[in-house]
N, C-alpha and C positions, 0 to 999 in steps of 0.2 A: 410040350412048345418050351421045355427048360431052355433049350438053347438061346432062344430070342431074347434080346433085351429091350427094355422099353426105351424109346428115344428120350432124351433129355430134353426139357423145355428148352426152347429157343430163347435166346437173349433178344430183346427188343432192341430194334436199331435206334439210331439216333433220331431220327424224324418222328418214330413212334412214342420216343420218350418225350420228345417236344411237343406232342399234341397232348399227353399226359401232364406237362408240366404248364402247359397254357390253362390246363383247369386247376392250377395250384396243388398238384400231387407232389409233396414233398421227397418221398420215397423215389420218384422218378428222377427229380432234381439231383438228388444224392448219387444215383446211379451215374448220371451224367457227369457229374464233378469228378467222381472215382475213375471215370473212363478216359477224361481227357486233362485231369490235372497234371500229371506227370508230364506230358507232352508241351503244355503252356508253362509249365516251370522250365522245362529245357529251351523254348521259344525265348522266353526273356532272359534267360541266363545267356543265351547265345547273342543277344541283341545289346549285351552289355549291362544288364541290370541283375546282375547275380545278387547283389543287396537287397533287391527289391522285388525279386521275382515272385516270392510269395505273396505280397502286396497287390502285386500286378495282377497275377492270377486270380486272387480272390477279387479284384475290382472287375475283371473280366466276367466272373461268374455272376457278380451282382448285376452287371449290365445284360448279361443273359438274361436272368431273372426278369429283370424289368422290360424287357423286349419280348417277353414270352408270348404275348398275345398279338404282337405283330409278326411275328415269325412266319414264312412263307417258304416252303421247301424248294426254292426254284434252283438251288444249286446244292452241292454237297454241304451237310451240316457243318463240316469244318471250316469250309470258306467262310460262312456266317459267324463261326467261332472266331477265327482268326483276324476277321474284320474289326471284330469286337476289340478282340486283343491289341490289335494294332492302335486302335483308338485310346485305348489305355495307355498303351506305349507312347503315343505322342503326347496325349496330355500330361503324363509324367515327365517327357523331355522339356515341355513347355514351363512346368512349375520349377524343375531343376534350373533351365536357364533363367528364369525369372529370379529365383533365389541366388545366382550365381551373380546376376546383374546388380542386385541388391547389395550384396557383400562388396562387389567392386565399388559401388557408388559410396557406399558406408565408408570403405578404407580411403577412398578419394577425397571425402568431405574433412577427413582428419588431418589436423595440420602437420606438416612433413618437418617444420623447423623446432624440433627440439633435441633432447638429450638423444644418445644412441640407443636408449631403451625401448624409443617409441617402435621401431620396427620388430622388436621381438614381441611387444605387447600386440602389435598387430598381426603377427603370425599366430600367436596364442589366442587371440578373442574368437571366442566361439558365438557367432551370429544367433544362433538359435537361444543360446543363455541369454544373450543380450534382450531379444524379443520377450522371452519368458520374464524379464525384470520390468517389462513396460506393464500398465494396467491394462486390463482386458479391452477397454475402449480404445487404447492408444495401439494395443497390438492388432485389433481387428482391422484398424482403418489402414495400417501399415501392410499387412498381410493382404488384404484386398487390393491394395494399391499397387504393390510392387510383386507379390509373390501371383496373385490371380490376375493382375493386368487390368483392372477396372479403373475407369477415370472417375473423377470426383463426383461426377453427377450421378453414376451407375452405384457407386458407393452411398451416396445420400438416399437413393430409392432402397438399395437392401436394407440400409439401418435406419430408414425413416426418420432422417434428420436433415435439416437444410446443408446446401452445399457449402455454406461458410463454415458450419461446424465441423465437417470433414476436413476442409483447409486447416482449420484450427488446430484439429487432433493429429494430422499429419506434421505439421509444423511442431507441435507439442512432442510427440512421438521422436521425431529426428533429434530434439533438443536434448531428449532425455537419454537417446542413445550416445550423443556427443557426450555429456556429461557422465554416462558410464564409462565411456571410453577414456575419459581423462582422469576419472578416479582410478582405473586400472593402471593408466601411465604413471601417477604419482606414487603407486606402491612401490 
């Protein structure tokens, strides 16, 4: 029987891998990631997130791991995977939109009647750099309010502080950003 070859072991399908992942099998998870990572990267790149596609793919796999015990193979596995990917994409868009709104509000609150250098400073201002100059307490309320879209009451619950403290911190954060902006304008 030297002419017969032994069949290669079959690669487990996605549903079988998910059954193993349900029981926290890291090897099965790694195989699933390797199998679908390129397709997810392509999906996000085609959705216009080429600069963030790796982060979004990673977020999708984190969500997959978190949903491992809830997964039920009612449809193709890829349907489930792309549902998670779509949610990661929509969350990314919401955060990006909030950041753009924050940047626009920040620019609108700056005075417009100054020397011609103000427009140049506005264009060069790096919002993230400005946020990084805030104290952690001021930064977190601004990020929660503007980028995460939480209201003051929700922020107070997250931070375990009174609503008045949240309002005060937002006010101080915006005042600090205005000061940073004016210091850049004075240079």
